[in-house]
N, C-alpha and C positions, 0 to 999 in steps of 0.2 A: 155184401153184392159185388166189390172190388175184386175178387177171387175168382167170381162168377165173371164177371167180365174180362179178367186175362185170359182165363180159360177159351170163351166167347170170341172176342175180339181181334182181329191180324195183328199180328206185330204193329205193322208201320200205325194200325189206328191208335194201337195201346201208346205207342210211342209220340202220336200228336197230341193224344189226351194228358200224356204225364206230364210233355212240355209247357202246356198251359195250365198244369196244378190243375185236371177235373177228374182225376183219378175216381171212379167210382161212379162219375154219372150216367145216368140211362142212356142208351145211344140207340136210335132207330133211323134209316133213312125211308124218305116219302118217295116214291117212281111218280111223275107228274103225267103223263100220261092215260093208266090205268088208276091211278090213286094210291098201286097199294102199298103198305106197309111191311118193313124188311126190318128185323130183329137178328141182332147179330146169333152165328149159330145155327140157324135156322136156314135151309136150303130155299124154304118155297115160301111167299110171302102171306101176310095175313090179308085178309080181303075185308073191311069195315063196309059195312051199308052205305049207298051214295050220302042218302039223306040222315047218315050218324052226326050229331052234334059232335063227336069225339075227332070223324074226321075232317066235319069243316074247321076244329081249332087247328087239327094239324096243317089242313090245307093254309089258315091264315098267318102262322107260327112260318112257315116256308116260306109263302108268299113274301113276308114282312123281311124276311133273311136275303131272300136274295133282292127285294128294293131297298134295303141298307146298302148290300154290297153295291150293286150297281151306282147308288147316287154317291157311295163313300171313291167310288174309283172314275168318276166323271168328273169329281171335285179335283183329284187328284193332276189327274190328265189336262183338265182347264188350267192349272196351275205351273203344268210344264208347257211354257209358250216358247217361242222359238227367240232366242236370243241371238242380238247379231252385233256388231259392232257399231252400229250404227245409235244402237241404246246409250254409247258413252256419248254423244252428242246429247249438248243442251238444245232444248228445242224441239228434238227430236223422242215422241213418246211413238209406243204399238202402232198407233192408227199411222201416223205421220211414216214409219218406220215400214207401213205395211203397204202406202200408198208408195214409195218409193220404189221397192223391190219388185213389187206389181209393175210400175212403169218400166225402171231398169230392167231388171229380170234377175239382178245378183248384187252383191253389196261392190263388190268388182263394178257395174255396171255405173253406180250409184258413183264409187271413186273418181270414173274418169268421164262424166257427167258435166259439162260446162254450168257456170253458173246460170247461164240463161234456159238452161234445158232444166235443171234442179228450180228454178223459182217459178217456169209452169207449174208442177207439183205442189212446192210447199213455200211459195212466195219467196220476194227477195229477200227478205230481213233472213229467214233460216237458211235460205239455198246459200249465202254470204257463209253463214256459219259452218255449213255442212262443208263447201269449198274449202274454210282455211281448216278444219280439221283434218282433211285428208293431204293440204297441202303441208301440215307442220308434221304430219306421220311420215311423208314420204321426205323429207327433209331432217328429219331428225337426226342426227351428227350419231355415231360410233359414241361408248359410252370409254369417256378418257379419263377414269377410274383405274383401268385396269382391270375391272373385275370379271373380265370375259365376254365372247356376244355369245348369241344367240346363232344356230346352225344357219339361221336363214339372213343374217345381215349383210352378207355379203352384197354386192353391186349386183341390182335389180337389171332384168334383160334390157331394159329399156333407158336403162342410165347413158351416159356419155363415154366415161371411162372403160376402158378395155382392159384384159391385164396386159401386162408386155412382156410380147414376144421370146425375149431371152430369158426372161427371167423364170423363176425354179418355182413349177405352177403347187408344187406341195407345201399345205400348210406347215407353219414354223409356230413351236410354243414362243408365247409371248416372252419379249427380251427385256434383258434386265437394263436398268440405268445405265449402263457404259456402253450398251450394244449401238446407242445413236440412232436407235428406234423409238417411237412413242410405243408406252403398252397399251395391247388391245391392237396394237397394229399387225398386220397381215406382210411377213417379210416377201409373198411372192407377189404380192397387187399393189400396184400404185394410186 
């Protein structure tokens, strides 16, 4: 039968069956609307009587395959939940993160909310933890190990410091120990 399938099945279908290690398996297609049975290599569908037990068996197999596929994809979709920076804060689960995002519109909105505004949503203790988390994240010093810095670790737009207008704004490579410059420090910024 494998040789017959190779002749009758289009190449794409043959390759799919080969990849699944199902070569030689009989293959049919069942159209849903008119319940027509399509066989490889035949242009016209086979019509089984509507009351046929064979047709009902094929319908049940098709419906179960669809049910299984739909439930599997729903389970995958439910596992792909939105992950935010709020998930990193102790005491903030999916529910509270959702409440905060709904109230403030975004993680940035939560970041700039006051403790009182946060407390109205999640209570005072959790609001204090959220505020501490963002205050610590905003105040993190540059890495002093000289390992480099990320592209967005420069001064924030709301930071008080501004570049010296006389300094060369082009970035300099990390300086060595004899340069008088701290490792990881940019020569153009003060």
